[in-house]
C-alpha positions as CSV (number, residue, x, y, z in Angstrom):
1,M,29.7,-14.7,4.7
2,K,26.6,-16.9,4.6
3,A,24.3,-16.3,1.8
4,A,20.8,-18.6,1.4
5,V,21.4,-19.0,-2.8
6,V,19.2,-20.4,-4.6
7,P,20.9,-21.7,-7.7
8,A,18.3,-22.3,-10.9
9,V,14.6,-21.6,-11.4
10,S,12.7,-24.1,-9.2
11,S,14.9,-25.1,-7.2
12,S,15.8,-25.2,-3.3
13,W,17.4,-23.2,-1.4
14,Q,21.6,-23.6,-0.2
15,I,23.6,-22.2,3.3
16,K,26.1,-20.9,1.1
17,D,30.2,-19.4,1.4
18,V,29.9,-16.6,-0.9
19,P,32.6,-14.0,-1.1
20,Q,32.4,-10.8,1.4
21,P,32.0,-7.8,-0.3
22,Q,32.4,-4.4,-0.5
23,P,31.2,-1.8,-1.0
24,G,32.0,1.2,-4.3
25,P,30.6,4.3,-4.8
26,N,28.0,5.7,-3.2
27,Q,27.2,2.4,-1.6
28,V,27.5,1.1,1.9
29,L,27.8,-2.6,3.1
30,V,25.6,-3.6,5.5
31,K,25.9,-6.1,8.2
32,M,22.5,-7.5,8.4
33,H,20.4,-8.0,12.0
34,A,16.8,-8.5,9.7
35,S,15.4,-10.0,7.1
36,G,12.1,-10.5,5.9
37,I,10.0,-13.2,4.0
38,C,7.8,-11.9,1.3
39,Y,5.7,-14.4,-0.9
40,T,7.5,-12.3,-3.9
41,D,9.9,-14.6,-2.9
42,V,8.5,-17.6,-4.4
43,H,7.8,-16.7,-7.4
44,L,11.9,-14.9,-7.8
45,T,12.8,-18.6,-6.4
46,L,10.7,-20.2,-9.3
47,G,11.2,-17.7,-11.9
48,H,8.3,-16.1,-12.4
49,F,10.1,-12.8,-12.4
50,P,13.1,-11.8,-14.4
51,G,16.6,-11.7,-13.9
52,P,19.5,-13.3,-13.3
53,F,20.5,-17.1,-11.2
54,P,22.7,-17.7,-9.0
55,R,20.4,-15.4,-6.7
56,I,19.8,-14.4,-3.3
57,L,17.0,-13.0,-2.2
58,G,15.3,-10.9,0.6
59,H,14.1,-7.8,-0.4
60,E,13.0,-6.5,3.3
61,P,16.9,-6.1,4.8
62,V,17.3,-4.2,7.8
63,G,21.1,-4.2,9.4
64,E,24.0,-1.8,11.5
65,I,25.9,-0.4,8.5
66,A,29.6,-2.1,8.9
67,A,31.7,0.2,5.9
68,V,30.7,3.0,4.2
69,A,32.5,4.3,0.4
70,P,35.1,7.4,0.3
71,D,32.4,9.6,-1.4
72,V,29.5,8.6,1.0
73,T,28.5,10.9,3.2
74,T,24.8,10.9,4.2
75,R,25.5,7.4,6.3
76,Q,28.1,6.2,8.7
77,V,29.4,3.5,10.2
78,G,26.8,2.0,12.9
79,D,23.9,3.6,11.7
80,R,20.8,1.9,11.3
81,V,19.4,1.2,8.3
82,G,16.9,-0.8,6.1
83,S,16.6,-0.5,1.9
84,A,13.8,-1.8,-0.5
85,W,12.9,-2.9,-3.4
86,I,14.9,-0.4,-5.7
87,Q,18.4,0.1,-5.7
88,S,19.4,2.2,-8.3
89,T,17.3,4.0,-11.8
90,C,18.6,5.5,-14.4
91,G,17.1,8.7,-13.8
92,R,16.9,9.3,-17.5
93,C,14.4,7.3,-18.7
94,E,9.9,8.1,-19.8
95,W,8.6,6.4,-16.1
96,C,11.7,8.1,-13.8
97,Q,10.8,11.3,-15.4
98,R,7.2,11.2,-14.6
99,G,8.5,9.6,-10.9
100,R,7.4,5.9,-11.8
101,R,10.9,4.7,-11.0
102,M,9.5,0.4,-10.7
103,F,9.1,0.7,-14.5
104,C,12.4,1.7,-15.4
105,P,14.1,-0.9,-18.2
106,Y,17.5,-0.2,-15.9
107,M,15.7,-0.8,-12.6
108,K,18.4,-2.2,-9.9
109,G,16.2,-4.3,-8.0
110,T,16.8,-5.7,-3.8
111,G,18.0,-9.6,-5.3
112,I,17.4,-9.5,-7.9
113,E,20.0,-7.5,-9.7
114,A,21.5,-5.8,-6.5
115,Q,22.4,-9.0,-3.5
116,G,19.7,-8.9,-1.4
117,G,19.3,-9.4,2.3
118,H,18.6,-13.5,3.1
119,A,22.8,-13.4,4.0
120,E,25.5,-12.2,6.0
121,Y,26.5,-8.8,5.5
122,M,25.3,-6.3,2.1
123,L,25.6,-4.0,-0.4
124,M,23.5,-1.5,-0.1
125,N,23.6,1.2,-2.1
126,A,23.8,5.1,-0.1
127,D,20.3,6.9,-1.0
128,A,19.0,3.7,-1.3
129,T,18.3,3.7,2.8
130,Y,16.4,5.2,4.9
131,L,18.2,5.7,8.8
132,I,15.5,3.1,11.6
133,P,14.6,5.0,14.7
134,D,16.0,3.3,17.7
135,E,12.6,3.0,19.3
136,V,11.9,0.4,15.9
137,S,13.6,-3.2,16.3
138,Y,14.5,-5.0,12.9
139,E,12.2,-6.9,13.1
140,Q,9.1,-4.3,13.4
141,A,11.4,-2.8,10.3
142,A,12.0,-5.2,8.1
143,T,8.1,-5.4,5.9
144,I,8.2,-2.4,6.4
145,F,10.4,-1.8,3.7
146,C,7.8,-4.2,1.5
147,A,4.6,-3.8,2.6
148,G,4.9,-0.6,4.2
149,Y,6.3,0.9,1.5
150,T,4.2,-0.6,-0.8
151,V,0.9,0.7,0.9
152,Y,2.6,4.2,1.9
153,S,3.7,5.1,-1.9
154,G,-0.6,4.3,-3.1
155,L,-1.5,6.6,-0.4
156,R,1.2,9.0,-1.5
157,W,0.3,9.4,-4.8
158,A,-4.0,9.0,-4.3
159,D,-2.7,12.3,-1.5
160,P,-5.5,12.1,0.4
161,Q,-6.7,15.6,2.8
162,P,-8.0,15.6,5.8
163,H,-11.9,15.2,4.9
164,E,-11.6,12.1,2.4
165,R,-12.2,8.6,2.5
166,V,-10.0,6.4,1.5
167,A,-11.1,2.7,0.5
168,V,-8.6,-0.4,1.3
169,L,-8.9,-3.4,-0.8
170,G,-8.5,-6.3,1.5
171,I,-7.2,-5.9,5.7
172,G,-3.5,-8.6,5.1
173,G,-0.6,-7.7,5.5
174,L,-0.6,-4.8,3.2
175,G,-4.1,-3.1,3.9
176,H,-3.4,-3.3,7.7
177,L,-0.3,-1.4,7.3
178,A,-2.9,1.2,4.7
179,V,-5.6,1.3,7.5
180,Q,-3.1,2.8,10.0
181,Y,-1.2,4.9,7.5
182,A,-4.5,6.7,6.6
183,K,-5.2,7.2,9.6
184,A,-1.9,8.8,11.0
185,A,-2.7,10.7,8.4
186,A,-5.7,12.5,8.9
187,A,-7.3,10.6,6.4
188,I,-10.3,8.4,7.4
189,S,-10.2,5.0,6.5
190,A,-13.4,2.7,4.9
191,R,-11.7,-0.8,5.1
192,M,-13.8,-3.5,3.2
193,K,-13.0,-6.6,3.3
194,S,-15.6,-8.2,0.4
195,S,-14.5,-8.0,-3.3
196,A,-18.5,-7.6,-3.6
197,T,-18.0,-4.8,-2.4
198,A,-15.5,-3.2,-4.0
199,R,-17.0,-4.3,-6.6
200,A,-19.7,-2.2,-5.8
201,L,-17.9,1.0,-6.2
202,P,-17.9,3.2,-9.2
203,L,-14.5,3.7,-11.9
204,Q,-13.4,6.0,-13.6
205,A,-12.2,5.6,-16.7
206,V,-9.0,6.7,-17.9
207,R,-8.8,8.1,-21.4
208,T,-4.6,8.2,-23.1
209,S,-3.9,9.2,-26.0
210,S,-2.9,7.2,-29.2
211,S,-1.0,10.0,-30.3
212,A,1.5,9.1,-28.1
213,P,5.2,8.2,-28.4
214,P,6.1,4.5,-27.5
215,I,7.2,4.1,-24.2
216,R,10.4,1.4,-23.2
217,R,8.9,-1.0,-21.3
218,S,10.9,-2.4,-18.7
219,P,10.9,-6.3,-17.6
220,W,9.7,-5.8,-15.0
221,W,6.4,-4.5,-16.6
222,T,5.8,-7.9,-18.3
223,A,6.8,-9.5,-15.8
224,F,4.2,-7.3,-13.4
225,R,1.3,-8.0,-16.0
226,D,1.4,-11.4,-16.5
227,Y,0.9,-12.0,-13.4
228,G,-1.6,-9.8,-12.5
229,Q,-3.3,-11.6,-15.7
230,T,-3.4,-15.2,-14.4
231,A,-3.4,-14.4,-10.4
232,G,-6.7,-12.5,-11.6
């Protein structure tokens, strides 16, 4: 199959012929119909995030299932599916137990430890796939698995109630989806465009216990922290 390969840090993407993967336990093989481009792909190309090279990026992949492993019962050939950033985690560490799977030290991320969607075919963990309704095009669905997934997670953790307001800081590629999700969830969205408006918001201090046991940090935690400091 053909794939867009990043051979090394800061190198140009190259279209190459690579072996077509076959599904292992709990996996499905998906024929790609769309794979969104995210600015994170630039950071991944430049080596700002940990992980091996060469890489096949693409963490907004959607397509049609072409084959399933014998143990997969929740998906079938022909299903229209997509997958988000996380392919798998250990399920046992403190981050997983807290529901913060994105910080699991053993996380396998789409487009890093696991091959991404910038290829003709891609393996996805069956339990990391989501069914796409027939009325939603692949092109429409692709970015939902990054931008949409991200803001939905924020709303899910905030758990706004119908009578509460939701502040969305910046109405860009993610923010415009957050506004629509908040409206669909019957919350009132207060859109904010300027950083001055955001700075005027009262901040609630978060107290942490100094006696808490040390937590093993994921390499992604360090990458996110360091990038946030340099970009802020």
